[in-house]
Structures are given as structure tokens and as C-alpha cells.
N, C-alpha and C positions, 0 to 999 in steps of 0.2 A: 504494500500500500504506500503510495507516494505521499509526500508532504501535502500536496494540493488536495489529496483525497481526504485529509483529516482537518482541513482548515475550517470546516463547519461541523464540529463534533456534535453540536446540538441537533443536527439534522439526521444523525445516525439513529435508526429505529431501536427501540427497546432500552434506551439509555446506555448503549454500548460505547458512545462516542469517546468519553475520556479514557476508558481502558484501552481501546484500540489505538487512540492517538499516542498514549504512553508506550504501548507495544511497538508501534511504528518508529518512534523516536529511539527506543532502545535498540531495535534492529538496525536502524540507520547508523547509530554510533558504532555498533559491532562491525558492520560492513565497511566502515571507513578505514578499518585496519590501523596501520600506524600513522595515518594522516597524509595529507597531500604532499608534503615535502619529502617524506621517506619514500612514498610511492613514486614520485617523480624521479628521485635519485635512482631507484631500481629500473624504471622504464628507460632512463637515459643510457643505461648499460646494455640495452637491447633485451632485457629480461622481462618475463611476465611476472606479475605478482601472484600470490597464492590463489586468489579467486580467478584470476585470468587463466592460470594453469588448469584449474578444474573446468572452466568454461571451454577451453580449447580441447581438453581431453574427451569430454563427454558429448553425447548427442545434444544438439541445441535445445535448451529449455528443459532438460531432463533432471537437472540437479535439484535435490531436495535436502536442504541442510538440516543437521541436528546439532544441538548444543550451541546454537548461535549466541546465547546469552550466558554461557558458562564463564566463570571467572570474573576478576575485577578489571581485566584489560580486554580489548576486543577479541572475542572468541577464545580467550586464553592462549592465543598464539598458534592455533591450528584450526583450519576450516575443514569440516568433516561432514559427511553425509552419504546419500545414495544417489545414483544416477544410472545412465545407460550408455553402453558402447555398442554400436551397431544393433540397437534395440534390446540388448541383453543387460540385465541389471548388474551393477557392481557397487561395492563400497569403496569410498576414497577418502583419504586424509591428506591435506596439504599444509605443511608447516609454514607459518607466516613470519618471515625474517624481519618484517617491518615492526613487529610487536615483540619487544624484549628478545630480539635476535632469534625468534622462533623457539625459545627455550620451553622446557616441559615443566609445568606445574601440576598441582593436584587435579585441577579441572581438565587440563589437556590430557593427562594420563587417563582419566575416566573416559574421555571421548575416544582416545586411541583404543582403549579396551573395548568400548561399546561397538565401534565399527567392525573390529575383528570378530567380536562375539556374534554380531549379526551376519557377517560374511559366512561364518561357519554354520550358524543355525539355518540360514536361508539357502546355503549351498551356492554361494556366488563368489566371484573373485574379489580379492582385497588388493588395493593399489595405494601405495604410500609415496607421496611427493615430498622429498626431504630437503630442508635447508634450515638447520637449527643448531643451537649451541649445546644441546643435551639438557640435562636436568638443571632446573632453575635453582640458584643458590638460596639458602635460608629456609628450605622446606623441612618439615618434620620427618621423622623416621618411623612412624607407626606401622602397624600391620595392615596392609592394604594390597589388593591385587595389582600386579604390574601388567602392563599391556603385553610385555614380552611373553608372558605365560600363554595367553590366548593366541598370540601370533604364532608361537611354536606349535600349538595344537592345530592350527590351520594347515600346517605343512602336509602335503600329500592328500589333503582333503579338498581344498580349493586352491586355484592358482593364486600365488602371492607374488606381486610385482612391485618393484621400487625404482624410483628415479632420484638420483642425487643432483640437485639443480643449483647448488651453491655449497658453502661450507656446511658439513654435517659431522657432528661430533658426539662421542659418548653414547648414551642410552639410545638416542634417536637413530644413530648410525647402525645399531645392532640389527635392525630389520634387514639391512642389505645382505649380510651373509646368510640370513634365513630365507631369502627370496628365491623363488624359482628362476627369476630373471631380473637382472639389475642393469640399469643404464645410467650414465652420468654425462653431464655436459662438459665441454672442453675446459671451462673455467671453474669447474666445481672441485671439491676436495672432500674426502671422507677419511676419518681417523678416530682413534680411541680418545685422544685429547689434543686440543689445539696448541698452537705455538706458545702462547703464554704459559700454559701448564707445563709443557715440555721444558721450556726455559727455566721455570722456577724449580722444577723437581730434578732435572737432569743437567742443567746448565748448558743445554744444547740449543743454539740459536738457529732455528729453521723456519722456513716459510710454510704456509699451508699447502702450497704446491709440492714442496719437498716431502711433506708428511703424507699426503694422501691425494695428490693430483692424479690425473690419468697415467702419468709416467710411473707411478707407484701402484695404483689400484689395479691397473690392467695386468702388468707382469706378475703381481701377487695372486691373480685369479679371483680377487674380490669382486671386481666389476666385469660384467659380461661384454657390454658394448659401450661405445663413446659416441656422442652426438655433438655437432657443432653449436647447437643452440637449444633453447627450451622447446620450441615447436617440433624440431626433428626428434628430440628425445620422447616427447609425448606421442608422436606418430609411431615411433618404434613400439611403444607399449600397446597401442591399438593393433598394430600388425601382428605382434607376437600373440596377443590374446585371441586373435581371429582363428588361430590354428587349434585352440583348445576348447574343451567343453567348459561349462560353467563350474563344474565340480567333478570329483571322482565318482559321483553317482550318475554320471551321464557320459555320452560319447561326443566327440567333436562333430560339429555340424558339417554336413556335406555341402560343398560349394555348388549352388545351382548351375546347371549347364549353361544357362543364358548369361552367366557372369564370366564365362571362360570359353574361348574358342579352341581350347586344346585339352580335352579330357579323354579323347579316344585313343585307339590303337594306331600306331604309326611306326614305320621303319626308322631306325637310328643309323642310317648309312654314314653319317658324319663321323661316327666313332672310329671308323677305319682310318681316318686321317688324323684324328685327335690322339689316339692311343698307339704308340709304336709297338710292334710285336716284340722288339728287342727289350727285354726287361731292364737292361742297363741304361736305357734312355729315359729321361724324365718327361713328364707331361703334367699339365695342370688338371687336377681332378675337378675343379670348378667348371672347366669346359665340358667335362663329361656330364655333370649334373645339369648344366644348361640345356643339354640335348635331351636328357632322360625325363626330367620332371615336367609338370605342366608349365607351359610358358608363363614367365613372369611371377611364378609362385615362390621362388627361392628366398629364404630369409636366414642368413648365417648368424649363429650365436657364438660369441666369444672368439672372434677371428684373431685377436691379438695375443692369445694365450695358447701355448701348446700347438703351434701352427702346423706341425706334422700330422695333426688330426683335424679334419673338418667336421663340424657339427652344425646342423641347421634344420630348419623346418621347411617343408615344401608340400605341394599337393601332387598326387598321382591319381589321375582320373577323378579329380575333385575331392579326394579324400586326404585329410591331413596325415602326413607321415613325418617321422623323425629320422634324419639321415646321419649316419656315422661313417666317415670315409677317410682312408689314408690319403695323404698328400705327397706324391712322389717328388715334387719340386723341393721339399724340405727334408733333408737327411734321408733322401730316397724313400721317404714314408716310414722310417723307423719310429717306433712308439717310445717316447721318453716319459718321465714321470708326469710332467705337466699335461701332455697329450692324454695320458691315461686318466688322470684326475678329471680333466675336462669332460672326457667321454663318460666317465662313471656318473658324474652329477647329471649330465644331460640325459643319459639313459634312464636314471631313476626318476627324473621329472617326467619325461615322456611316458614311461611305463605307468607312473602314478595316475596319469590321466588317459591311459589306454590308447596312446598313439602307436600305430604299427612302427616297427624299427626296421630300417633298411641299411644293411651293412655292405659297403663297397671296399673290398680288401685289395691292397697292393702294397705290401710291406716286406722288408727283409727280416722282420722280427722286432723284438724289444731292443732298444738302444743299448749296446754294451759299453764298457769302459768304466774307469774308476770314478769319473765325475758323475756319470749316470747312476752308478751304484750309490754314491754318497747322497744323491738326490732322492733315493728311495724308489728306483724304477720297479723293483720287484714288488714292493708294497703297493705302489700305485697300480701296477699291472694286475695284481691280485684283486684290488678294489674294483677295477673295471670288469674283470672276469666275474666277480661275485655279482655285480650289478646286472650284467647281461644274462647271467645264468638264472638269477632270481626273477628276471622279467617275465611277465605273463602275457604281454601283448604279442601279437603276431610278429615273427621275425623272418625277414628275407635276407639272404646272403648271396653275394656275387664276388668271386675271386676273379679279378681282371687279368693279372699276370703272375703274381707270386704272393705267398703268405707262408712264412716260415715259423716253425716252433710255436712258442706261446703267443707270438704276434698273430697267428691264425686263430688261436683259441679265444682270445679276447674279442675278436671280430666275429664271434659265434660260429666259427668253422670247427665244430666238434660234434661228434655223433651223439644222437639221442638228447639234443638240447632244445627240443620242442620248436624247431624251426618249421615255418610253413612252407619254405622252399629254399633250396640251396643250388646255386648255379656256378659255373666257371666257364671261362673262355678256353678254347683249345690251346694247348701249350702252356697253360698255367702250371707253375712249378710249386711244389710243396716239400715238406720235410723239415728236418731240424735246422738245415742251413743250405745255401746255394752250392752248386757244383764247384765253383771256383774256390769258395771258402773251404769246402770239404777236401778238395785236392791239396790245398796248403796245409790244412790241419793234419792230414794223414800222410803228407810227403809223397803223394801219388806220383808215379812216373807218367810219361806222356800217354802211354796206352791206357793206364788206369784213369787218368784225367779225362780222356776221350770217352771212356765208358761211363764215367760219372756225368759228363755233359749229356750224353745220349739218354741216360736214365732220367735225367732231369727233364728233358724234352718230352719223354714218354709218360711223365708222371700223371698228367691229367687223364690220359687214356687208361692207365692202370687204375686210377681212382674211379673213373667212370665204370670200369669193368666190375668193380667191387661195390658200386653204388655209394662211393664216397661223396658224390654230388648227386642231386636228383637228375641233373642233365648238364651236358656240355652244350653251350649255345654259341651261335654266331653273334658277334658284337652288334650286328644290325638288328637282332631280335631283342635287344636288351630291354627296351621299354615295354614291349609286348609281353614278355614273359614275366616281368615284375608286376605289371598292371594286372595281368590275368591271375597271378598268384595272390595279389592283394585282394582282388574282388572275391576270390574264393575264401580267403582268410576272414573276410568281413562277416561270413556266416557264423563265426564264433560269437558274434554279438546277438545271438538269439537269446542269450541270458542277460539279465539286468546287470548294469554296471555297478560295481561296488569298489570302495577303496582297496588298494593293494595291501596285502599283508606280507611283510618281509621278515624272514627268520634268520638270515645269515648275519654274522657279526662282521661288519665292514672293516677291512684292514686299515 
């Protein structure tokens, strides 16, 4: 209700005029946030304010705020409520840096708890837009529920997304590592404690960028994607969410055929030019994915971390799928600790929400060497193996050229692993290691080395003869066989969707 609506309060029926005018004034004060000066300063930096971020993220006119009048400062530093994205309900909270630096007080804690509680109860996604200083100083320490409790309970039940859109510290920042997907803007930072605290406690003089800017948050694996500005970050959240169901009690929506002109069967002749038959020559796996998945549907997750593994969301025949693929242009596709950790988290998120998993293998195994061992490659590899073995979603596997040792097993090339389909190209090589490495390891003479090379070339046919794969396929058949297998696997959905129960202890 606008100010003009309340100018003649006596004209409001039933004597409601004074009460409604008072409500309108209180709402107006809350929605003014930190005032014109602070808002103008934020806008001058090319940033959206908290309410502007919510308006941009949600469908127009769909936001319904809760807790507007909480606290003694406007909205107690966080704008929260319900809205819709592509017509589907979500809960959202946006820290307001213009009000006490977006710090968290008792009222804002209650609001954070409430939206997470409702997200879980109503089985809809939870989205947090972060720019805040953590807990507000001077608060009491009584026994009261913290929002982190309910946010943790959301994990695996409803999609949890976060965007860091400025400095985010302490308690508020803890939602980031608990998120299924996190994005940050290029000028944002996320850390345990800010520069003043670090300087006081450790004597270390650092900037917020040095503590938790993209150059720190991405290599550490904390942040999945980086966006140049607020709008792009919010666009990423919308796109990511479009691949998922609203909760683990449902399945991802099928994209209507009229929204895509590329959902049917088609030959992938281009792959003959993209993929060299010589396994020693590199190629870009992204070029393969561009050919195989529905046109324009690819969305990569965490490209700056563990780059020898590509993880991303796509559609195949209009169905949402999660793709886990080796990248031969990085360490020949070898799987290091970061790559395995990235894949493990991605697999668990995708499986939690019943997305089919598509594995494209082309690797010489786990990355060897002292540095790799110190980084915990075996631990991380075991974590990835546990994640994909525990997965209950349909799994499709394709070995393009090679998959050695444990590097094949973590890519779900292991018998009796509940795959819906397993394929390989002719000439695909398997085993503990490649022929050249085996020759060196065994000090093989020229004749023995030649025998090992020939055995390697025949490996795919020997595996086919023993049904090591369901079928050897022509690269030109790649999309067709994957799409056909996926469509068959969708019949698993004749049972109601439920949250996934995991029993393995993750390494």
C-alpha cells in the first residue's frame, strides 16, 4: 500500500485506517534498507542491493516477504521470503550489507531458520544470497536454535544454492560449503574471519581478496563457479536449478519438445574428426559433449577446480543428466585428488536428486607421483568410487579410448555396478597400465613390447567377447545409443521418488 493510499485513513471502511497506515509506514521504513546514501554507494559499484537481487532472481511479482518487521533495524539485515523461479516455488534469503554490514542478529537468525524450515517442510529449494559480516557483536549466548542446524538437514532433501555477492564472513559464510552449488562474483570474498580479525589475532596483514577472493575460493574447491557481476551470478542459479526437481521426493522436469529443436536421435559423425584414434593424442572433451548432448543445454560446474575432470549438467532428449568426463587436454585425463573430490561431490548431489549419471572415460588412471600421493589421491579416488558405487540413479558409461586401473573403476567401469548401459569404442584399451608403461616396467624386449602393443589393441574385442561392455559402438552412434539407453532407464521411475539413503563411510 503506497503513501497516497493511506492519506485519507478516515475513508478506510471499518475503522481500519490508522492501523493500516501505521503498517504501511513500518513496511516502508523496513524496505528503505540502509537508506538512500548507502544504496546509492552500492549501485555506483554496479551492484544490486538485497531487494534488487531477489527481484532479479525470481519471477516478476512472485516474491512474498516474511519477517519484514523483524528487529530494530530494517528487516534485521536480511530480506527473506518465498517466490518462484520458472513458476516453481523457492525460499530465498538475501543479506543486506547496507544494514549493519548484513550482520546476523537474533531476528535475522530466526528468519534464516524459518526459510530453511519451510524449504524442507514444503519440499522446495533454498537459495541464500550472501554479503554479510557474520554474527553481530554484543549478542547473548542463550540456548536457541541456529539456522545452520536446519540448513544441514536440508542437504540431500532439497536443492541448496548460495551466491557470494560481496564480503561474506563467519557464520553466514558457512552455508557455502553446505550448498549443492555455490557461485561468487568476481569482486566478492568468503572467509572464516575478515582482515581485521586476522590482523588482530595472527598479526597477518591481508586483504579480503587474499583471504577469500576467487583466486583462493576456487582453487580450494569452496566455490563452484565465478561470475563477473550480480546479474550473471543470479542467472547461473536459475540455470542450475532448471536441471533439478524441487526436492528429492520428485524427478527433474522434462524439457518440453517445443522448447528445444534437438531432442531426437541423430548421427554424431563429427566425433570422427574430434577424437583421434591414437590415444597418445589429446582432444578437448568439451567438443565431444557439444556434439552429444542436446544443443545449447550444457552447463559446466566447477571448471576451475580439478580441471582433468569435467562435471556438468546437460539434457539428453530433454531429460536432465549429470555428466562426469575425463579431460585428455589436462594431464592426459589423469585423475588427481582435486578431480576426484570434485566428481565425488557432484555425483552425490546429482544422485540425491535422481539425475541419471553419464560417464565418459578416457584416462590413463589415477595420477601417480609423490606430490599426488601427498595430496591424498588414493583417499580422494576412494571417495569418488564410494560415491558412484552408492549411487542409485541410472548410470551410463562410455570408454572412448582408454581407462586404466582404478581410473576405470571410479568412472563406473566395473562389473555388477548397476549400470544401465556400458559402451566402448573399438580399440579402447584397458588394464592396469598402457602397453608402453608395461614394457618399461617389465624391461620387455622388442618382440615382447610388440606383443604387448598388439594385446592392447585387441583389448576391446576381448572385453566384448566376454561381455565386459554391453556393446562396442561406432563413434557416430554415440548419441543414439546413450539416448536410447537413457529412455529405457527412465522406466525405473515407475516408483515414487524418495531421498537417497547412503550407508558407506566416505573416505
